[in-house]
C-alpha positions in Angstrom: 163.3 138.8 141.5 160.8 138.3 138.7 161.3 136.7 135.3 160.0 138.7 132.3 159.8 137.8 128.6 160.4 140.9 126.4 159.5 140.5 122.7 159.7 143.1 120.0 158.6 143.5 116.3 160.4 146.5 114.8 160.7 146.9 111.1 163.6 149.3 110.9 167.0 147.6 111.2 168.7 150.4 113.1 165.9 150.8 115.7 165.7 147.0 116.0 169.4 146.7 116.7 169.2 149.5 119.3 166.5 147.6 121.2 168.4 144.3 120.9 171.5 145.9 122.4 169.6 147.3 125.3 167.9 144.0 126.0 171.2 142.1 125.7 172.4 143.9 128.8 169.4 142.6 130.9 168.6 139.1 129.7 169.3 136.2 127.4 167.9 136.0 123.8 165.8 132.9 123.3 164.9 133.9 119.7 166.0 136.8 117.5 163.5 139.2 119.0 162.5 137.5 122.3 164.5 137.8 125.6 164.1 136.3 129.0 165.1 138.8 131.6 165.4 138.2 135.4 164.8 141.6 136.9 164.5 143.0 140.4 162.6 146.3 140.8 165.6 148.5 140.2 166.7 146.7 137.0 163.2 146.6 135.7 162.8 150.3 136.2 166.2 150.9 134.4 165.2 148.7 131.5 161.8 150.4 131.2 163.6 153.8 131.1 166.1 152.7 128.4 163.3 151.1 126.3 161.1 154.1 126.7 163.9 156.3 125.2 163.9 154.3 122.0 162.3 156.1 119.0 159.6 153.6 118.1 157.3 154.3 115.2 153.8 153.4 114.3 153.6 149.7 113.7 156.6 148.9 116.0 155.8 146.7 119.0 157.6 146.0 122.2 155.8 143.8 124.8 156.7 142.6 128.3 155.2 139.5 129.9 155.7 138.5 133.5 156.3 134.7 133.6 157.6 134.2 137.1 157.5 136.1 140.4 157.5 135.8 144.1 153.8 134.9 143.9 154.5 131.9 141.6 153.5 128.5 142.9 155.1 125.0 142.6 155.4 122.7 139.6 152.5 122.2 137.2 150.2 124.6 135.4 149.3 127.2 137.9 148.9 131.0 138.0 152.3 132.7 138.2 151.1 136.1 139.5 148.3 137.5 141.6 147.3 139.8 138.7 148.2 139.6 135.0 150.9 142.1 134.3 152.1 143.3 130.9 153.7 146.4 129.5 153.2 147.5 125.9 155.4 150.3 124.6 154.3 151.5 121.2 153.6 154.7 119.4 
């Protein structure tokens, strides 16, 4: 299981609400457009599929950031993954 932060900046209210509804099924909102999502491989693939189906337009942003994974270390400021991982879904 890995923990991802998913953030979006979408100008159109309808598109923004659709993305919000998708993310609500996978994680907890920590701000209006930022979600923390604990995802295993299957759930991550499903979320990626659902988000890829959204009709994003030029200027819309949807970013994923890995913040915790099996490679994470103990307390303190340390690397949380062997390699930096991020997804950016934009058109």
